[in-house]
C-alpha positions, 0 to 999 in steps of 0.5 A: 553507589555510582553503579546503582545510579547509572543503572537507574538512569539507564532504566529511566532512559529505556522506559522513556524511549519505549513510551516515546516509540509507542506514542509515535507508533500509535499516532503513525498507525492511526494516521495510516489507517485514516489514509487507507480508509479515506483512499479513493480508487477511481472507476477508470473506463479501461476501454478508453485508455490508449495502448501502452504500458503505464507505471504507477505507485502508492507508498503511504508508509515506508513499510507498505506500498506498491509499484506496478506496471500495467499493460493495456492493449485494445482497451483491455488490461493484458497484464499487471506486473508488481515491480515492488510490493511492501506488504507486511502481512499482506502478500496474499493481496498480490492475487488482486491483479488477476481479479482486476484483469478478469474484471477489467475493472478496479471495482473488485473485492479485496483479498480477505486477510490482506485488505490494506495491501489489496487497496494499496495495489489497487491505488497503484494501478489507479495511479498508473492508469490515471496517467493515460487520461 
C-alpha cells in the first residue's frame, strides 16, 4: 500500500517537473527568438576604424553565443578569429567571418541553415568594432 502511494507521488512529481520545464523552455525560447529578431547590427564604416585588434562578444543565452577577435589594418578587416562559439546546430555559421572579410562589411547574407548563429557572430563582430568608435 505504501509502495503504491510512493509511486503515485513520484509519478506526480515527475509530471509536474516535466510541465514546469516545458513552460520554462517555451518562454525562454520565445524570449530568445524575440531578441534575435529585434537585434540591430550596425553598418560600421570599417575604413574609419583605427588599426588594432578588437574583441567583442554576444551571448544571448548560455547555449548560443560568440566571442571574436577582429584585426583591422589600414581601414580593412584582415582577420576575424572565433575565440568562442556556442552554436547548438549552427557550426556552419562560422563561414560568415570569411564573408565579412571579403565584403569588408557586416551587411552580408547569413549562412543558410545557421541564421541565428550567423547573426550572433555578426553581433559579436559589431560589438568588437564598436569599441573603435
